[in-house]
C-alpha positions as CSV (number, residue, x, y, z in Angstrom):
1,X,81.9,92.1,129.7
2,X,81.4,94.2,132.8
3,X,82.4,91.3,135.0
4,X,85.7,90.8,133.2
5,X,86.5,94.4,133.4
6,X,86.0,94.3,137.2
7,X,88.7,91.5,137.3
8,X,91.8,93.2,138.8
9,X,94.0,90.4,137.3
10,X,92.4,90.8,133.9
11,X,93.0,94.5,134.1
12,X,96.6,94.3,134.9
13,X,97.3,91.9,132.1
14,X,95.4,94.0,129.5
15,X,97.1,97.2,130.6
16,X,100.4,95.5,130.1
17,X,99.1,94.6,126.7
18,X,98.3,98.2,126.0
19,X,101.6,99.6,126.9
20,X,103.6,96.9,125.1
21,X,101.7,97.6,121.9
22,X,101.9,101.4,122.4
23,X,105.5,101.0,121.9
24,X,105.1,98.3,118.9
25,X,102.9,100.7,116.9
26,X,105.1,103.6,117.8
27,X,108.0,101.7,116.1
28,X,106.9,102.3,112.5
29,X,106.6,106.2,113.0
30,X,110.0,106.2,114.7
31,X,111.4,104.0,112.0
32,X,110.0,106.3,109.3
33,X,111.7,109.2,111.0
34,X,115.1,107.5,111.3
35,X,114.7,106.3,107.6
36,X,114.5,109.8,106.5
37,X,117.3,111.0,108.7
38,X,119.5,108.2,107.7
39,X,118.5,108.0,104.0
40,X,117.2,104.4,104.2
41,X,115.7,103.0,101.0
42,X,112.5,101.2,100.8
43,X,114.1,97.9,100.9
44,X,116.2,98.8,103.9
45,X,113.1,100.2,105.7
46,X,111.5,96.9,105.0
47,X,114.3,95.0,106.3
48,X,114.3,97.0,109.6
49,X,110.5,96.3,110.0
50,X,111.2,92.6,109.3
51,X,114.0,92.2,111.8
52,X,111.9,94.0,114.5
53,X,108.8,91.8,113.9
54,X,110.6,88.5,113.3
55,X,112.4,89.3,116.8
56,X,109.2,89.6,118.3
57,X,107.5,86.7,116.6
58,X,109.7,83.7,116.1
59,X,110.5,83.6,120.0
60,X,107.0,83.5,121.1
61,X,106.5,79.8,120.9
62,X,109.4,79.4,123.2
63,X,108.0,81.8,125.6
64,X,104.6,80.3,125.2
65,X,106.0,77.0,126.2
66,X,107.6,78.4,129.3
67,X,104.2,80.2,130.3
68,X,102.5,76.7,130.0
69,X,104.9,75.2,132.5
70,X,106.0,78.0,135.0
71,X,104.8,81.0,136.7
72,X,104.1,83.4,133.7
73,X,104.4,86.6,135.9
74,X,108.1,86.6,135.2
75,X,107.5,86.7,131.6
76,X,104.8,89.6,132.1
77,X,107.1,91.9,134.2
78,X,110.3,91.0,132.3
79,X,108.7,91.5,128.8
80,X,107.2,95.1,129.8
81,X,110.6,96.0,131.6
82,X,112.6,95.1,128.6
83,X,110.6,97.1,126.1
84,X,110.7,100.3,128.3
85,X,114.4,99.8,129.1
86,X,115.3,99.4,125.4
87,X,113.5,102.5,124.5
88,X,115.4,104.5,127.1
89,X,118.7,103.2,126.1
90,X,117.9,103.9,122.4
91,X,117.1,107.6,123.5
92,X,120.7,107.8,124.7
93,X,122.3,106.5,121.6
94,X,122.8,108.2,118.1
95,X,121.7,107.3,114.6
96,X,122.3,103.7,113.6
97,X,123.2,102.7,117.1
98,X,119.7,103.8,118.3
99,X,118.0,101.9,115.4
100,X,119.9,98.6,116.2
101,X,118.9,99.0,120.0
102,X,115.3,99.6,118.9
103,X,115.3,96.3,116.9
104,X,115.9,94.4,120.1
105,X,112.7,95.8,121.8
106,X,110.4,93.3,120.1
107,X,111.8,90.5,122.2
108,X,110.1,91.9,125.2
109,X,106.8,91.9,123.1
110,X,107.3,88.2,122.5
111,X,107.8,87.5,126.1
112,X,104.5,89.2,126.9
113,X,102.0,88.2,124.4
114,X,101.6,84.3,124.9
115,X,101.3,84.5,128.7
116,X,99.0,87.5,128.2
117,X,96.5,85.5,126.0
118,X,96.2,82.5,128.1
119,X,95.8,84.4,131.5
120,X,93.2,86.8,130.0
121,X,91.3,83.8,128.6
122,X,91.3,82.2,132.1
123,X,89.7,85.4,133.5
124,X,87.0,85.5,130.8
125,X,84.8,82.6,131.8
126,X,82.5,81.3,129.2
127,X,82.8,84.3,127.0
128,X,85.9,83.2,125.5
129,X,85.9,85.0,122.2
130,X,84.4,88.1,123.9
131,X,87.0,88.1,126.6
132,X,90.0,87.4,124.3
133,X,88.8,90.1,122.0
134,X,88.6,92.5,125.0
135,X,92.2,91.7,125.9
136,X,93.1,92.3,122.3
137,X,91.1,95.6,122.4
138,X,93.6,96.9,125.1
139,X,96.3,96.1,122.8
140,X,94.7,97.6,119.7
141,X,93.9,100.7,121.9
142,X,97.8,100.8,122.4
143,X,98.3,100.2,118.7
144,X,96.1,103.1,118.0
145,X,97.6,105.5,120.5
146,X,101.1,104.7,119.6
147,X,101.5,106.3,116.2
148,X,99.5,109.3,117.0
149,X,101.5,110.0,120.2
150,X,104.7,109.1,118.5
151,X,104.0,111.5,115.5
152,X,103.0,114.3,118.0
153,X,106.1,113.9,120.0
154,X,108.3,113.9,117.0
155,X,106.5,117.0,115.6
156,X,106.9,119.0,118.8
157,X,110.2,117.4,120.6
158,X,113.2,115.5,119.6
159,X,113.5,111.8,119.0
160,X,115.3,111.1,122.3
161,X,112.5,112.7,124.2
162,X,109.8,110.9,122.3
163,X,111.5,107.6,123.1
164,X,111.8,108.4,127.0
165,X,108.1,109.3,127.0
166,X,107.0,106.2,125.3
167,X,109.2,104.1,127.5
168,X,108.2,105.5,130.8
169,X,104.7,104.1,131.2
170,X,106.0,100.6,130.6
171,X,108.3,100.8,133.5
172,X,105.4,101.8,135.8
173,X,103.2,98.9,134.5
174,X,106.1,96.4,135.0
175,X,106.0,97.6,138.8
176,X,102.2,96.9,139.0
177,X,102.5,93.5,137.4
178,X,105.2,92.7,139.9
179,X,102.7,93.3,142.7
180,X,100.2,90.6,141.6
181,X,100.0,87.2,143.2
182,X,101.6,84.3,141.2
183,X,100.4,84.0,137.8
184,X,98.7,80.7,136.6
185,X,101.2,78.3,135.1
186,X,98.7,75.7,134.0
187,X,98.5,77.1,130.5
188,X,94.8,76.5,130.4
189,X,95.2,72.8,130.8
190,X,93.2,72.3,134.0
191,X,89.4,71.8,133.0
192,X,86.5,73.4,134.6
193,X,84.7,70.2,134.3
194,X,85.8,66.5,134.8
195,X,86.0,66.1,130.9
196,X,88.2,68.3,128.9
197,X,87.4,69.1,125.3
198,X,89.2,67.2,122.7
199,X,91.5,69.1,120.5
200,X,90.1,70.7,117.3
201,X,91.4,68.4,114.5
202,X,91.6,69.7,111.0
203,X,92.4,67.8,107.9
204,X,95.7,68.8,106.2
205,X,94.1,70.8,103.3
206,X,92.0,72.8,105.8
207,X,95.2,73.4,108.0
208,X,97.2,74.6,105.1
209,X,94.3,77.0,104.2
210,X,94.2,78.3,107.7
211,X,98.0,79.0,107.6
212,X,97.7,80.7,104.3
213,X,94.8,82.7,105.7
214,X,96.9,83.9,108.6
215,X,99.6,85.0,106.3
216,X,97.5,86.6,103.8
217,X,95.5,88.5,106.4
218,X,98.5,90.0,108.2
219,X,100.5,90.9,105.2
220,X,98.4,94.0,104.2
221,X,98.1,95.1,107.9
222,X,101.8,95.0,108.5
223,X,102.8,96.5,105.1
224,X,100.3,99.5,105.6
225,X,101.7,100.1,109.1
226,X,105.1,100.2,107.7
227,X,104.9,102.0,104.6
228,X,101.9,104.4,104.6
229,X,103.9,106.9,107.0
230,X,106.9,106.5,104.5
231,X,104.5,107.4,101.6
232,X,103.1,110.3,103.3
233,X,106.4,111.6,104.5
234,X,107.6,111.5,100.9
235,X,104.7,113.4,99.8
236,X,105.6,116.1,102.4
237,X,103.0,115.5,105.0
238,X,104.0,115.9,108.6
239,X,104.5,113.2,111.2
240,X,101.4,114.5,113.0
241,X,99.2,113.9,110.1
242,X,100.4,110.2,109.2
243,X,100.8,109.4,112.8
244,X,97.0,110.2,113.3
245,X,95.9,108.3,110.2
246,X,98.0,105.3,111.2
247,X,96.5,105.7,114.8
248,X,92.9,105.6,113.1
249,X,93.8,102.4,111.2
250,X,94.7,100.7,114.6
251,X,91.8,102.4,116.5
252,X,89.4,101.0,113.9
253,X,91.1,97.4,114.3
254,X,90.6,97.8,118.1
255,X,86.7,98.4,117.8
256,X,86.5,95.8,115.0
257,X,88.3,93.2,117.1
258,X,85.7,93.4,119.8
259,X,82.8,93.5,117.4
260,X,84.3,90.5,115.7
261,X,84.7,88.6,119.1
262,X,81.1,89.4,119.9
263,X,79.8,88.3,116.5
264,X,81.6,85.0,116.7
265,X,80.0,84.3,120.2
266,X,76.4,85.3,119.2
267,X,76.3,84.6,115.4
268,X,79.0,82.6,113.5
269,X,82.8,82.6,113.4
270,X,83.1,81.5,109.9
271,X,80.5,84.1,109.0
272,X,82.3,86.8,110.6
273,X,85.5,85.9,108.9
274,X,84.1,85.9,105.5
275,X,82.0,88.9,105.7
276,X,84.8,91.2,107.0
277,X,87.4,89.9,104.6
278,X,84.9,90.4,101.7
279,X,84.4,93.9,102.7
280,X,87.9,95.0,103.7
281,X,89.6,95.3,100.2
282,X,87.5,98.4,99.2
283,X,88.4,100.9,101.8
284,X,92.2,99.8,101.5
285,X,91.9,100.6,97.9
286,X,89.8,103.8,98.0
287,X,92.1,105.6,100.3
288,X,94.9,105.7,97.7
289,X,92.5,107.2,95.0
290,X,92.3,110.4,97.1
291,X,95.0,113.1,98.0
292,X,96.6,111.7,101.0
293,X,95.8,114.8,103.0
294,X,92.2,114.5,102.2
295,X,90.1,114.0,105.5
296,X,88.3,111.1,104.0
297,X,91.7,109.1,104.1
298,X,91.4,108.9,107.8
299,X,87.9,107.7,107.9
300,X,88.7,105.1,105.2
301,X,91.6,103.9,107.2
302,X,89.4,103.6,110.3
303,X,86.8,101.4,108.2
304,X,89.7,99.2,106.8
305,X,91.3,98.7,110.2
306,X,87.9,97.8,111.7
307,X,87.3,95.1,109.1
308,X,90.8,93.7,109.2
309,X,90.7,93.6,113.1
310,X,87.6,91.6,113.3
311,X,89.3,88.3,112.5
312,X,92.1,88.5,115.2
313,X,90.6,86.8,118.3
314,X,88.6,84.1,116.2
315,X,91.9,83.0,114.7
316,X,93.7,82.8,118.0
317,X,90.9,80.9,119.6
318,X,91.0,78.5,116.7
319,X,94.5,77.9,117.3
320,X,94.2,77.5,121.0
321,X,91.5,74.9,120.3
322,X,93.9,72.7,118.4
323,X,96.2,72.6,121.5
324,X,93.7,72.9,124.5
325,X,96.4,71.6,127.0
326,X,99.2,73.9,125.6
327,X,97.5,77.0,125.1
328,X,100.6,79.0,125.8
329,X,102.6,77.3,123.0
330,X,99.6,77.5,120.7
331,X,99.1,81.2,121.3
332,X,102.9,81.9,120.8
333,X,102.8,79.7,117.6
334,X,99.9,81.5,115.9
335,X,100.9,84.9,117.1
336,X,104.4,84.3,116.2
337,X,103.6,83.0,112.8
338,X,101.1,85.8,112.0
339,X,103.5,88.6,112.9
340,X,106.3,86.9,111.1
341,X,104.3,86.4,108.0
342,X,103.2,90.0,108.2
343,X,106.9,91.0,108.5
344,X,108.0,88.8,105.4
345,X,105.1,90.6,103.6
346,X,106.4,94.1,104.5
347,X,109.9,93.0,103.3
348,X,108.4,91.8,100.1
349,X,106.6,95.1,99.8
350,X,109.6,97.0,100.2
351,X,111.6,95.1,97.6
352,X,108.7,95.5,95.2
353,X,108.2,99.2,96.1
354,X,111.8,100.1,95.0
355,X,111.1,98.4,91.6
356,X,107.5,99.3,90.9
357,X,106.8,102.3,93.1
358,X,105.5,102.5,96.6
359,X,102.0,103.6,95.9
360,X,101.5,101.0,93.1
361,X,102.5,98.2,95.5
362,X,100.1,99.6,98.2
363,X,97.2,99.6,95.7
364,X,97.9,95.8,95.3
365,X,97.3,95.0,98.8
366,X,93.6,94.6,98.5
367,X,94.3,91.6,96.3
368,X,96.2,89.9,99.1
369,X,93.0,90.2,101.1
370,X,91.1,88.6,98.4
371,X,93.4,85.7,98.6
372,X,92.7,85.5,102.5
373,X,88.9,85.4,101.8
374,X,89.4,82.4,99.5
375,X,91.2,80.5,102.1
376,X,88.5,81.4,104.7
377,X,85.7,80.0,102.5
378,X,87.3,76.5,102.6
379,X,87.4,76.3,106.3
380,X,85.0,74.1,108.1
381,X,81.5,74.8,108.7
382,X,80.0,77.0,111.3
383,X,79.5,74.3,113.8
384,X,83.1,73.1,113.8
385,X,84.5,76.5,114.0
386,X,82.4,77.5,116.9
387,X,83.8,74.3,118.8
388,X,86.9,76.4,119.2
389,X,85.1,78.8,121.4
390,X,84.5,76.3,124.1
391,X,86.0,77.4,127.4
392,X,88.8,75.5,128.5
393,X,90.7,75.5,131.9
394,X,88.8,78.4,133.6
395,X,90.1,79.2,137.1
396,X,88.1,77.9,140.0
397,X,86.1,80.2,142.2
398,X,88.5,81.9,144.7
399,X,91.7,81.4,142.7
400,X,94.5,83.8,143.3
401,X,93.2,86.2,140.6
402,X,89.7,86.2,141.5
403,X,86.4,84.5,140.5
404,X,85.7,84.2,136.7
405,X,82.3,85.3,135.1
406,X,80.1,82.6,133.6
407,X,77.8,84.5,131.5
408,X,77.2,88.2,131.0
């Protein structure tokens, strides 16, 4: 872990991930504020969240394909620069124009994520799950900072000022990324040894279970991020409180993601998946049984985020193992699919909330996680899952972004 963190190339790519996800996670808080100002219904709010996430998801395979074949630095710089610039532009526009502008910001996130995953993996040596989870940790820290920062800014300043403050770090990080040497364009296809590992092959029933697991695991996360601020706002709670609670949820996910990666490297990938999915429904149900201003709500959301975040890097590594010579494409496909499924889940949550009540629908989200658990149970045994964690395409000693660690 320490060796990875001393890699300047890794730090730059991971920091880019941080600022991108600060803006990604600030979006629901900004959106909740706009929804109250513009009088949006739950269905309209869900639609807006879906448009943002779909825009940042469906294009990820395309960007991943480009990252496999060309210098991915252009995607890194352009993605971060786009998001920061769009936030600044939205700060100068009123009402619905600002909302429409913000919906386009997700394209920058789509450009950044696939190249970030493959380049961070290449800088992680044999500690594939740990290094990948560390890359996602930077993103999760950003996801944790974003809601709290956005809530604080909205409570103390204006919406335009909040958007400018959120967009400025992205412009600075884009300049840092632009100073780095050319990124790898091998997409992880160049093996460290003379024999490349074969793709991880799964039977159709197992593949369908894997796809269902991805969808059912991300639905509750996306719906919570989108609608918990709305529910708290409707109850008269301030943006500073629901921003802090959502930040706790994402911060817990950050810590859980790293612990899940370490657990997959040292114990069992499937065991980590099943155990965390089995425990996650309880805190996600319990917090709604308390007054939403109760201090335990924050603690329960931290725990829920940690348990849900533990599976993230494991699922991405499994997808990469299916296409070891097209890791950018694989990363874009799995990330795009997960985020799109989460967005569609948010849309369904919004439609149901208008008919059944928002709190009632949120209380049913733990059942969705139970469905994900059932899918995880039918995945291959430990030995086959852990084949996904074999290192593929490590950079050679002395490549442009520095030597890679072997074992910590």
